N, C-alpha and C positions, 0 to 999 in steps of 0.2 A: 504493499500499500504507499509506504514511503517513497519508493522509488517511482511509482505512478504519479505521485503528487509532484515530486522533484521533476519529472519529464513534462507534466503540464505546466509547471511554473517556468521551465526552460522555453518552451514553446510560445508561452503569451508573454514573459517578461524579458526575455533575451532581445527581440527586435525593439521593443519600446526603451529599453535602456541603451542599446546599440544606436537608435536614432537619437536620444539624447546626447550620447557621446559624440555622435558626428555633428550635431549641432553646436555642441561646445567647441569641437574641433574648428569648425568653421568660424566661430567667433573669436577664438584666440587667433586664428590664422590672419583674420581681418585687423585685430588689434596689432599684431606683429607688422602689419603691412601699412599701419596707419589709415586703416579704413573702420568704418562703424560696424559694418558686417550685418548678415541677415539674422533675424530671430532664431533663438534655440531650437524652436520647433520647426523650423522651414523645411528640414528633410521629410518631416511627416507631411507637411504642407504638400511638397513635391510629389511625394508617392501616392497621397489621395488624389492629386490632379491626374497624375498619369494613369491611375486606376480608372478614372472616369473618360478616358480617350478612347477612340476606336482602336482595335487591334489592328496593325499593319505589320505585315510580315514578308519577307522576301521568299520563304518557303516554309512548309509547315515544320521541318526539322528544327527551326529556330525555337518554336514553341516548346517542343519536347525537351529540348536543352535548357531553356529557361526554367522549366519545371522541375528537371532533374537537379540543377545546380541549387535551385532553392531547397529542395528536399534534402539533398546531401548536406548543406550548410546547417540546416535545422536539425537533422539527425545527428550529426558531429556534436552540436552543442548539448542535445538530449543525453548523448552517450558521457559527455564530461560530466554533467550535472548528476548523473546516476552513478558515477564511480566505475564506468566501464574501462575497457581495455585502451591504452594509449594508441597502440598499433591499430585498432580497429577504427578508432577515431581518425587516424591519419588516411586509412584506406578510403573510408567513407568521404572525407573531405578531399581527397585527390580525384575520386570518381567524379565529383560536383565539378571540380575545376576542370577537368578532361571535356566534360560536356559544354562548358562555357566556351572552351577553345573551339570543339566542333561546330558550335553554333555560329561563332565567328566565321571559321573556314568555310561554312557553307554557302555563305554569301559571295558574289563574284566581286565584291567592292574592294578595291586596293588597300583602303584604309582598315576596313575589316579583317583582311587577309593578313596584312602587316601586323595588325594588332593581335590576332591569333598567335602568330608565329612568336611575338615577342612575350606573349602570354606563357607559350610553352618554355621559352628561355628562362623564364622567372620560376616557374616550376622547376625546372633542372637546377636552379639556384638554391631555392628555399627548401625544397623537400629533402635533401641530403642532410641539410643542417637539423631540420626537425627530427630525422631518424636518429642524428647522433644525440640530440638533446634527450629524446624518448630512451634511448639505450642507456645513456648516463643516469636518468632518474631510475630505470630498472636496477642498475648496479648498486644504487644507494638503499632503495627499499626492497630490493628482492624480487620485484614483481612489477609487470608493465600495468598494473590495475591503478587507477586515478585513486580509488580508495585506500590503497596502500600508503600514498603520501602523507595522509591525515593521521596514519598510526606513527609516524616518526615524533621523536621526542624533542628534537630542534628543528629550525627552519632549515630546509634543504639550501637555501643560499649561502649557507656557512661551508657546505661540502661541495657546491657546484657553482661557484661564483662566475667563474670562466664561461661556463655553459650558459649562464643567464646572460651574458654578452652575445653569446651565439644565438640564442633565442630571439633576443632584441634584434639582432641583424635579420634573422629570418623574419620575424615580424615587420620589419621595415619593407622588406620585399614583397611579402604576403600582402600588406595593406596598400601596396603601390604608391608608396610615399617617396619623395625625393631623398637621396639621389638615384633611387631604383624604380621610378614611376615610368618605365619604359613601355609598358603594353596599354596603359590608360592613366590618366590623372585624376584623382577624385577633386581636385579643384581647379583643374584645367589650367595648371601653371604654365604650361608652354605649348599648348596646342588648341586648335579649334574644333577638331573632331576627337572623339574619345577612344580612339583605337579598338580594342576587343568589344566595345559597347556600341560601336558606331551604327550598325544595322538594326538595334533593338530600339524599340519605342513602345510607348503606350504601357498597357498592363504588363506586358513582358519585360519592359526595362524596370517596373516597378518591382517586379519579382527578383530581379537582379540586384536592386537597391536593398531591398529587404533582406536577402541572402548576405550581402555585404554587411548588414547590421549584425547578422547571426555570426559572421566571421570575426568581427571586431570583438565581441564577447568571447568567442571561443580563444582566440590568442590571448587575449587579456586574462581569461580564466586560466590559461596554461602558465602565464606569468605569475598569477596568483599562487599556483601551487608552490612555487619556491618560499613561501612564508606561511605554510599550511597550519601553523600552530596557533596563530592568532588572527582573528577577523579583521580586527582593525589594522594589523600589519599587512593583511592582504590588500586591502583598501589602499593603504598608504603606497605601497610597493606598485600597484597597478596604476595609481594616480601619477607617481613619480615618473614610471616607465613611459606612460602614454603622453605625459607633458614633454618628456625629451624627445619622443618621437615627432611631436608637432614641430619642435623647435629645429629639429634636424631637417624636417620637411621644409621649412622655410628658409633655412640659412644655406642650403646646399644646393647645387645645380644638378641637373640630370647627368649621370654617367652613361657610358656606352654599355652595351649588353656583354662585350668581351671584359671589361673591367669588373662589372658584376659577377660574371660567372668565376673568374680568376680570384676576385677577393674573397667571395663567399666560400669557395673550395679552399681555397689556401688558409685564410682566416679560421674557417670552421674545423679543420684538421689541426691546426697548430695549437688552437686554445683547447680542443679536446683533449689532445695527447697530454699537454701541460697540466691541464685540470686533473685528468685521471692518475697521472704520475704522481701529482701532490696528495691525491685521495689516497692513493696506496701507500704513500710515504708516512701518512698519520697513524 
């Protein structure tokens, strides 16, 4: 019964909280750029407006891809809230991301095609980092179960400080923030078209936006696991992490996909090896 309640809470509360976080993100971004910025509830207004528009599709495959992407993002959050397996969460999230790319590649638009190809490159960059983080968590807890993290006697951040940096790197790429917003930009910093989202509109674009809200909660929830011994500590850690992401997003320029791949793989491997050696030396 408890897991059912947590699942319902995840399905209902996660997109609302994700929308509010996105609204705060936009407002802080505007402040950093000396603008007033939109209302915090603007993401919700945008999605409601999109839901009221007439569906327009290049082909029906895009509709299926939008649905699968949303279901994958929502299900991954539910699995996290119910203490499921980290690897299962990873695979569900990946399936949704793959369908997003397939929807973009299903369109003959060059903007959509390039966006889809760049999204694949981003997946190649952040997915190995997530695997390394999850494997490190399993080495500390003895299990890939999320619930095992809450059985630790002290915050996991003490044992895996460098892996938290690796997770932050993956978070930046996954949320498509500068300097790694090469497939699409949440705030349209550098482009007039939105890459992988170009050919989506109306209700289907709304689904993708809602899926993004779920993903925000998912990645921040994984960050919160590093201070699982205190709810207040989890909130503070998540707030500081996301604030750092916003600042980095606004003070850095977009890098090339080659730099993204090389830095992600190189940095991820080096920090992982150093952290695990330090962990075993204790």
